[in-house]
N, C-alpha and C positions, 0 to 999 in steps of 0.2 A: 458444752463439754465435748472435748475431742474424743474421737473413737480410737481404739488401740491400733487400728490399721493405719491411721494418720501418723502415729508415731513411727511405725515401721517405714512408711513411705518417706517421711522427712529425713530419717536417719540414712536411708539408702541414697536418697537424692543428694544429701550433703556430702556423702562419701564419694559419689560419682563426680560431683562438682569439684571436689578437691583433687580428684585424679585427672580429670580432663580439663585442661585450660588451654589458652592460646599458645603457651610455650610447648605444649605437647604436639600441636599441629605444626607450628612454625618454630623450629629449633633455634638455638643460639648461633649467630653467624661466626664464621671462622675467616680471618683475613690472612692471606698468604703473603710471602715476601714480596711478590711482584705487584701487590695491591689488589689482587683478585679476591672478591668476597664470595664465600660459599655459604648458602643458607639451606639447611636440611628441611624438607617438607615431609610430613607423615600423614597417613590416612588413619583416622580414628573411628572405630565403630563400637557401639555398646548396646546391650540389651538389658532390659530390666523387667521383672515381674513381681507382683505381690498379691496376696490373697488372704482371706481369713473368714472366720465364721463365729457367730455367737451361739452358745449352747445354753439351753435352759437347765437350771439345776435339777438334779434327780429328786424325785419325791422323797421326802424324809431326810434330805441332806441338810447339813448345818449351814451350807452356803445359801444365802438368800438372793445374791445378785447373779446375773448372767455371767457365764464364763466365756472367755475368748480364746480361740486358737488360730494361729496364723503364721505366715512365714513370707519371706521375700528372698529373691536371689537376682543375681545379675552377672554379666560378664563383659569384658572389654577386650578389644583387639587393636593394638597399635602396631602398624607396620610402615616401614619407610616407603615413601612414594617416589621421591626424587630430590633433586637439588636445584635451587636457583643459583646461577653463577653470574656474578656481576663483574665484568672485566672490560676495561677501556671504554666505558660509557654504554656498553651493550649488556642486556639481560637475556640470559638463555636458561631454559628449563631442561634439565637432563633427567629423564625418568630412570628409576632403578631397574625396572623390568625392560626387556628388549622391545616390548610392544607398546610404543607410544601411541596415544590417541591422535586422531586427525587434527584436533585443536592444538595439541602440543607441537606437532610438526609444523602447523601453520605459524604458531608463535615463533618457533625457531627460524623459520624461513623469512619471516616478515622483514627484518632489517636488510637482508640481502636483496629481497625483491624491491624494496623502496629505493635502494641505491641503483639497481638496474633500471627501474622506471625513470628515475631522475636523469640517468645517463642517456637514455633513449630520447627523452624530451629535450635535454640540452643539445644532443646531437642533431635532432631535427631542427631546432632553432638555429644552430650554427649552419647547417646545410641550407636552410631557407635564406639566411643572411648572405651566404656565399653566392647562392643563385641570384639573389637580388643585385648584388654587386656586379656579377657577370652580365646580367641583363642591362644594367646601367652602362657598362663598358661598351656593349654591343650597340646601344642607342647612340652613344657619343661617336662611335666610329661611323655609323650610318649617316 
């Protein structure tokens, strides 16, 4: 036999589950005229509590079973965290607040850093090839 507190817990958890789903955290995307896709991201926090107690019937009472008293409560907080912006094959996270975390900044800088590293490596390869050609010319002249 289920206890009355179990019914309270099940009801509250089902309501929270209906309220908080993936669409609450990652919103519907919006496509702009230039093909840029904007996806809203939210932060979701919720708390929940429940409690109860069984009471023995009073002496001389017509009620023969134990009585139950209980309650539950909860709260939710949904706030916008930022936006994922997909444009020209690049993905960028734009936080709503002005204080982005170090990880957010790293993700934003990563595509540019990869391009710079690739340019430096190709520049070194090109410079090395040019130096080898110059060395071969010098050997031929000698």
